[in-house]
KOLGU-616566 format. One record per residue: residue number from 0; x, y, z of N, C-alpha, C in turn; residue in three letters. Coordinates in steps of 0.2 Angstrom, whole numbers, plus 2048, in hexadecimal, padded with zeros to 3 digits. Example, Ala and Ser with C-alpha at 12.3 -4.5 7.8 and 13.67 -1.06 7.14 Angstrom:
residues 2
PT   i nxx nyy nzz caxx cayy cazz cxx cyy czz  aa
PT   0 842 7E4 827  83E  7EA  827 842 7F0 827 ALA
PT   1 840 7F5 823  844  7FB  824 840 800 827 SER
This chain:
residues 82
PT   i nxx nyy nzz caxx cayy cazz cxx cyy czz  aa
PT   0 804 7FA 800  800  800  800 804 806 800 UNK
PT   1 803 80B 7FC  807  811  7FC 803 817 7F9 UNK
PT   2 804 81D 7FA  809  81F  7FF 807 81E 806 UNK
PT   3 80B 81E 80B  809  81E  812 80F 822 816 UNK
PT   4 80D 828 818  806  82A  819 803 82D 813 UNK
PT   5 7FC 82D 813  7F8  82F  80D 7F7 837 80E UNK
PT   6 7F9 83B 80A  7F9  842  80A 7F4 845 805 UNK
PT   7 7F2 841 800  7ED  843  7FC 7E6 840 7FD UNK
PT   8 7E2 83F 7F8  7DB  83C  7F9 7DB 835 7F6 UNK
PT   9 7E1 832 7F5  7E2  82C  7F2 7E8 828 7F4 UNK
PT  10 7E7 821 7F4  7ED  81D  7F5 7EC 817 7F1 UNK
PT  11 7F1 813 7F0  7F1  80D  7EC 7F3 807 7F0 UNK
PT  12 7F0 801 7EE  7F1  7FB  7F1 7F4 7F6 7EB UNK
PT  13 7FA 7F3 7ED  7FD  7EF  7E8 7FB 7E8 7E9 UNK
PT  14 7F9 7E4 7E4  7F7  7DD  7E5 7FC 7DA 7E1 UNK
PT  15 800 7D6 7E4  806  7D2  7E1 806 7CB 7E4 UNK
PT  16 805 7C6 7DF  805  7BF  7E2 7FE 7BD 7E4 UNK
PT  17 7F9 7C1 7E3  7F2  7BE  7E5 7EF 7BB 7E0 UNK
PT  18 7EA 7B6 7E1  7E7  7B2  7DC 7E1 7B7 7D9 UNK
PT  19 7DF 7B6 7D3  7DA  7BA  7D0 7D4 7B9 7D3 UNK
PT  20 7D0 7BE 7D3  7C9  7BE  7D7 7C7 7C5 7D9 UNK
PT  21 7C2 7C5 7DD  7BF  7CB  7DF 7C1 7CC 7E7 UNK
PT  22 7C4 7D2 7E8  7C6  7D4  7EF 7C2 7DB 7F1 UNK
PT  23 7C2 7DC 7F7  7BF  7E2  7FA 7C5 7E6 7FE UNK
PT  24 7C6 7EC 7FD  7CA  7F0  800 7C6 7F4 805 UNK
PT  25 7C8 7F4 80C  7C4  7F8  810 7C8 7FD 814 UNK
PT  26 7C6 803 816  7C9  808  81A 7C5 808 820 UNK
PT  27 7C8 807 826  7C4  808  82C 7C9 80C 831 UNK
PT  28 7C5 80F 836  7C9  812  83B 7CB 80C 840 UNK
PT  29 7CF 80E 845  7D2  80A  84A 7CD 806 84E UNK
PT  30 7C7 809 84F  7C2  805  853 7BE 800 84E UNK
PT  31 7C0 800 848  7BD  7FB  843 7B7 7FD 83F UNK
PT  32 7B5 804 840  7AF  806  83C 7B2 807 835 UNK
PT  33 7AE 804 830  7B0  804  829 7AE 80B 826 UNK
PT  34 7B3 80E 823  7B2  815  820 7B0 814 819 UNK
PT  35 7B3 80F 816  7B3  80F  80E 7B5 807 80C UNK
PT  36 7B1 805 807  7B3  7FE  804 7B3 7FF 7FD UNK
PT  37 7B8 7FC 7FA  7B9  7FC  7F2 7BA 7F5 7F0 UNK
PT  38 7B6 7F3 7EB  7B6  7EC  7E8 7BC 7EC 7E3 UNK
PT  39 7C0 7E7 7E2  7C5  7E7  7DD 7C5 7E0 7DA UNK
PT  40 7C5 7E0 7D3  7C6  7D9  7CF 7CD 7D9 7CD UNK
PT  41 7D0 7D3 7CF  7D7  7D2  7CE 7D8 7CD 7C8 UNK
PT  42 7DD 7CF 7C4  7DF  7CA  7BF 7E5 7C7 7C1 UNK
PT  43 7E8 7C2 7BE  7EE  7BF  7C0 7F4 7C3 7C0 UNK
PT  44 7F9 7C3 7C4  7FE  7C7  7C4 7FE 7CD 7C9 UNK
PT  45 802 7D2 7C7  803  7D8  7CB 7FE 7DD 7C9 UNK
PT  46 7FA 7E0 7CE  7F5  7E5  7CC 7F5 7EB 7D2 UNK
PT  47 7F5 7F1 7D0  7F4  7F7  7D5 7ED 7FA 7D4 UNK
PT  48 7EA 7FA 7DA  7E3  7FD  7DA 7E3 804 7DE UNK
PT  49 7E1 809 7DB  7E1  810  7DF 7DA 810 7E3 UNK
PT  50 7DB 813 7E9  7D5  814  7ED 7D4 81B 7EE UNK
PT  51 7CF 81E 7EC  7CD  825  7ED 7C9 826 7F3 UNK
PT  52 7CB 82A 7F8  7C8  82B  7FE 7C1 82F 7FC UNK
PT  53 7BB 82C 7FE  7B5  82F  7FC 7B4 835 800 UNK
PT  54 7B5 835 807  7B4  83A  80B 7BB 83B 80F UNK
PT  55 7BE 840 80F  7C5  841  812 7C4 840 81A UNK
PT  56 7C7 83A 81D  7C6  839  824 7CB 83E 827 UNK
PT  57 7CA 83F 82E  7CE  843  832 7D5 840 832 UNK
PT  58 7DA 844 833  7E1  842  833 7E2 83D 839 UNK
PT  59 7E6 837 837  7E7  832  83C 7E8 82B 839 UNK
PT  60 7E8 826 83E  7EA  820  83C 7E4 81C 83A UNK
PT  61 7E4 818 835  7DE  814  832 7E1 80D 830 UNK
PT  62 7DC 808 82F  7DE  802  82D 7DB 801 826 UNK
PT  63 7E0 7FE 821  7DE  7FB  81B 7DE 7F4 81B UNK
PT  64 7D8 7F1 819  7D8  7E9  819 7D5 7E7 812 UNK
PT  65 7D8 7E2 810  7D6  7DF  80A 7D3 7D8 80B UNK
PT  66 7CD 7D7 809  7C9  7D0  80A 7C9 7CD 803 UNK
PT  67 7C9 7C6 803  7C8  7C3  7FD 7C0 7C1 7FC UNK
PT  68 7BE 7BE 7F7  7B7  7BD  7F6 7B4 7B8 7FB UNK
PT  69 7B8 7B5 7FF  7B5  7B1  805 7B5 7B5 80C UNK
PT  70 7B6 7BC 80B  7B7  7C0  811 7BC 7BE 816 UNK
PT  71 7C2 7BB 813  7C8  7BA  817 7CC 7C0 816 UNK
PT  72 7CF 7C2 81C  7D4  7C8  81B 7DB 7C5 818 UNK
PT  73 7DD 7C8 813  7E3  7C6  80F 7E9 7CC 810 UNK
PT  74 7E7 7D1 813  7EC  7D7  813 7E9 7DC 818 UNK
PT  75 7ED 7DE 81D  7EB  7E3  822 7F2 7E8 823 UNK
PT  76 7F0 7EE 822  7F6  7F3  824 7F3 7FA 827 UNK
PT  77 7F7 7FC 82B  7F5  803  82E 7F7 808 829 UNK
PT  78 7F3 80E 829  7F4  813  824 7F3 81A 828 UNK
PT  79 7F8 81E 827  7F7  825  82A 7F5 82A 825 UNK
PT  80 7EF 82D 827  7EC  832  822 7EE 839 825 UNK
PT  81 7F1 83D 821  7F3  844  823 7F0 849 81F UNK
């Protein structure tokens, strides 16, 4: 995931080595409240998906989680929004 910290209204998630399919990228606060979800369809290989922040959250720490189509978490990372 990059850039981190996020200073604009967008960030990117790099998918490398994941099987093709449908994934969900969620942005949540540290208490677990989901602020935004974005569906992604992956083809085989490396793929970068841009996430545009729909409403600019307050500056602070947030969690980005990626779920596969069976709702299993495959990626989790903290992100700082400035």
